[in-house]
N, C-alpha and C positions, 0 to 999 in steps of 0.2 A: 510399513511392508507395503508395496505395491499392490494393490489388489490383483492385477492382472497375474504379477509373479507368482502369487501367493496360489493361483488357480490354474496357471497355466498347462502345468504337468497334467493335471486330473481333470480338467473339465470335459473333455471329450471321453473319457473312459468313465462313464456312468452305467449303474444298472438302466434295464429296459422302464422300470418304475419312476424312474427320476426322466427319462426322455420323454417318456407320455405323459406326465405330469406338465412337463415343461412346455410340450408341442399344444396341449390343451391350453395353458397359460399366453401362449401366441395369440390364439383365437379368442381366448377371451379378451385380451387387452385389444384386439382389434376391433370388438365391438362398440369400443368408445368411440373412436374417429370413422367408424364406417360409414356413418350416416352423414359426413362432413357435404363430400363432393356432390351428393345427390339431394341436399337441403331444398335448393331451389327447383329441383324436378319433383320432391314431394309436394312442396306449396303446387306447383302447377298441378300436379296429377290429382290433387285432392281438394283443389279449388280453396287453399286456406292460404294466409297472410304468413309472413316471416314470424313474428311473434308465436303464431300458433303452432308453427312447425317446430319452433325452437323449445317448445315444451316438452318435445322428444330428449331433450338434455333434462329439463328440469325434473320430469316424473322419474327417469334411470337417476339422477343423482339423490334426488330427495330420498327414495326409496335405498340407495347403498349408504343415505348418511344414517338412517334410522335403523337401517340392519347391521349397522356397525355393532350396535350394541347387543344384538342377536347371536353374530358369529360365534362367537366364543361361547357363548352360553350353549350353543348347540352342539360345537365339534368336540366340547368339555364332555358332553354327555353321549353323543355317538360315534364319536370318534373320527378322525380326519377322513380317512376313505370315503365312509358314508355321508359326510361333509359336503366332500368335492363332487361326488355322485349325484349327491341332492341338488347342487348348484347347477351341475352341467344339465341334468334334466328340467330344471325350469328354464335354462336359457333355449334349450333343444325346442321347448314346448311354445315360448312367447315369442321366440326369435322367427318360429313356423306361422304362427299366428299373425305376427306384425303383418308380415308379407301379404296376408289376406285382407289386410284390413279397407274397410268400405269408407271410412272418413278419418279425419285426422284425430278424433276422439278416441276412437278404437285404437290407432295406432299409439297414442299418446299413452294408452292405458296398458297395452302389450308391451310398452319399454317401460313401463313399471314392474311389471314382471319380472322381466329380463334383466333389471337392475337388482332386485331381489336374488336371483340365481348368480349373477356374476357377484355379488355380494360374498355371498357363503362360498364360491368358489375361489375368488383371487386371495381372499382373506386366510385360507387357509392351505392356499398351494405351498407357498414360500415354507410354512411349516413342515409340511410334508417332504419338501424338495430336501431340507435341510437333513431331515430325519432319514433319508433315504441314500443320499448321495453318498459316493465314495471321493476320499480324498480332501474330508474336511468340509468346515462349514463355508470358506471363503469361496470355493469351487461352486460352492452349490448356490451362494448367493449371487455370483457373478453370472451365472447361468440363467438365474431368476430374473436379473436385472437387465439380461440379455433378451431375454423372451419378452418383458415388458417394452425396452426400445423399438425390438422386431415389430411385435403387434403394434405399436402406435404408428409404426411408418409406412405396415403394409394395411392396415386399415383402411386409410384413404385411397389407397390404390385399388383394391380388392372393391372397393365401394365404388370406385370410377369405371372399372372394367365392367363388372355387370350390371351398376347400374346405367350405365349407357345403352345398356339394353332395355330394361324397366328398372323403376326405383325399387320394385318388389325383389328382385333377384339378389340382391345384396343380403336381405334378410333369410331367404330361402338359402344360400349359400353358406350363410353361419350358422344356422341350424345344422345344415349336414356335416360341416365342420367340427362341430361341436359334439353331434351324435358319435363322430368316428371317435373324436376324445373320450367320449364315455365307455365306448367299447375299451379302447385301450386300456384306460384305468381299470377298469373292471378286469381286464384278462392280466395286467401287469403287477399293479400295487395290491400288496396287502395291507391289512389293517396294522396301524402302529399302535403301541400303547396309549390309552387314554391319559389326561394327566391326573397327577395324583390329588388335586383339587379342582372342585368344579367351579367356573367361572359364573359369578352373577351379573344378571342383566346391568345392575346399578355400579359394578366395580369399574368400569370405563370412566362412570361419573365421578366416582370419587377420587378417582387417578385425577383428574382434571383439579383436584384441590391444592395440588404441586404448584407454585408461583411458575417453575420453570417451563413445565409441561404446558399449563395453561396459555404461556408468553407465545409457546412456539405454535398451539393451535389458532390463536388468535391470528399471528402474523401470517400463520399459511393459510388463514381465511381470507386474507384483504388480496395475499397472493394467487387464492386461486379463480376470484372473482376476476383479474385481469386475464388469467392463463383462460378460462373457460370462456371469456368476451372473443381472445383471438379464435378458438378453436369454433366456438358455434354462431357468432356473429359475422364473422369476416368471409366466409364463402357466400354470404349476400351482397357483401361490397365489393369482391372481386367478381361476380356475376358472371363465372367462367362455365365452359361444359365441364360435364363431370369428368371428361378426361384429364384437360387442363387444371381444375381444380384440384382430383387425386394426385397430379404430377405437382404440384405447390404441396400440398402437404404430406406427400413422399419425401420431398427435401426436408419440409419441417420435422416430421417424424425420424428421419436418418442423423439430423444434427442433435436432435434431442437424444436419441440413444448413444451416439459417440460422445457426447457432453457428459450424459449422465454415467456411463460405465467406464470411461477412458478420462477423461479433462477433469470434471468434478473430483475425484480422489487426489489427482498430484496437487491443483490447486489449495484443497485443502491443508493437503501436508505443507504446502509452502506458506501459504498466508493465514491458516485458520480458517475455521467455518465460517464463524459469524461476520468477518471481513470479506468472505468469499460471497457469502449470502447479502449482505448489506449492498455492495458494489454490483451484484447481479440485479438486484431488485430495480437500483435506478436507472440501469442501463435499460432494463425491460419498461421501465416506465418511458423511457425517451424513444424506446425503440416503436411501443404501442402508440404514442404521440406523433410519429412522424409518420407511421401507417394511416393514420385516420386523417392526416391532411397532406400527406404527399398524393402524387399521381400515380396512375394504375399501376405502371411497372415500380415504382416505390412501395408501393403497398404491397406486391408479390413479393420483392426483397425483403420486405421488413417482416412479411410473416414467416420468412422463411428463417431469415436470420432469429426470430423469435425462439425459434426450437432449441437453439444453442444455449441460451438464457435461460429457458424453462428445465433443459435437461439437467442444467448445474443446479437450480434451486431444488428441484426436485429429490435430489441426492442429498443435498445438505440439511434440507427438513426432515427427511425421514431420519437421518442421523441423529440429528435433535431432538426428535419424537421418542426414538430408541433409547436414546443414551443420557437424557437430561435430567432424568428423575429416578426414584428407586423402586417405581413400582414395574412390578412382572412385564416383559415388553409386550407380550398380546393383548395385557390390558390396557397399559401406556398408549400403544398403538391405535388400540379401538377407539380410546377417548379421543385422541389426537384426529383421527378421521371421522369421527361423529361430528365435530365442530367443521372442520376445514370444508366437507363436501357439501355442507349448506350452500356455500359460495358456489361449487360448482354449480348448483343446482338455481341458483339466484341469477347468477351473470346470462346463462340464454334467455330467461325470461324478459330481464331488466333491460338486455341492451338494445332489442328492437321496440320495447317501448319508450326508451328514451329517445331513439330515432324518431319515432311517430311525435313526440312532444315536441322536438326541439329540431336536429339536425343529422346529418348522417356521421359528422365530427364529433359531436358531443358524446357518445357513447366510449369513444377511446379517450377522450379527457377524463372521464369518469374511471377508467381502467389504469390510465397513467397516475390517478392519483392515488386510489386502494394499493397499486405497487409502491408508492410512496409511502404509505400509511404501513405497509409489511414492513419497509427498510425501520420507519421509525420506531415501530415496537422492539425492532432486533437493536436498534440502539438505546433507545431508552431503558429495555429491559434487558443488556446485555449480561448483567451480574447472575440474574436469575437464569440466564439461557446458557450460563457456563456451570460445568459439571465440575466439582471440587477445587472451585476459586480458580481455576485454569480455562484457558481456550480451548473449545474441542476438536481434538483429533478425529478425523476420519476413523469411523468405526464402524462395523458391521455387525447384524444379530449374528447371534452364536447358536446358543444353547436356548434351553426353556422355549422353542416353539413358537417362532416369532408369526401374530398375527396381523399381516399389514398389507393394506392395500398399496402397496409401495408405488412413489411417485405419480 
């Protein structure tokens, strides 16, 4: 069934609690790309090198990766509502502190605290939306994925608008919006029942013992390196004003949203998940290679087009992670995300370093190779990546409270 058809009639008729959580999710996902257009401005304002400023992503995602082992442990003990509020509180405090930073070291440290808060929030938000939504889980998941896409698209735009005034303002803006989200969730969301079984910190690691889940995580690790080379390193290559850079990454995020929510499920229905994923990874490798060696205009076009391929990949990887093993979905998702977010931490650090050691083209060559390695894992491990010996059809998380930093 077309996922849009499944939720079209009910996606807009949701309780206030669902809209409050979805709205806060948009802002949470905005935080990922918020700093993109202002990376050069931050470097100039704090007298830092590109590799130092890129640590804003590294600290953020390194903490996010480790926190994936803790989110299920926390939420299964204090409940989804309190976990959301705890995560939001961390984001409000550390985003505001980031805006007051006097050095790049302080800013990197505050982004790490921000990453912990974001992990607690977004890893619990889908479970809360599914539990509180009207019209079934399909509508709830579509709403969550729409929030994801909207957040990734609007983050660079907000960063550009506020960052054109001062690189500090996007951080203060995010803190303010998340504070509003905190108040809305406090007012409208009631506590949901806690899981019958408490999650151990080691459960996600044990789940990676399944060959299919481990293969999906390893392939996603290579893919995420490519993804975050584009997201964190390309702004330095484009070297544009915050407004222009924000517009480029808004186009990137818009394509990501459309292809993630609308195009990817249709492609999966027609061709199967693994074929779609393998082809998309190969095309992404070609795209970043052209991005690295093309003219400035070509680099802009390839950056925007990469959003479409990244949107497809994000959706398919999430489907694989949630459906390839028999582990409970919250546990499987936490293990999968634990592995793949380490690449999101590594790429922003190594891409500028590789440029310093070689030239501006080589980081994109490495990114192309990692995308191909992700595709190679899909091909070599295709039997392990199938469920019941059949190609996975698109399938969305439904019950048992999914814990997923989806896409």
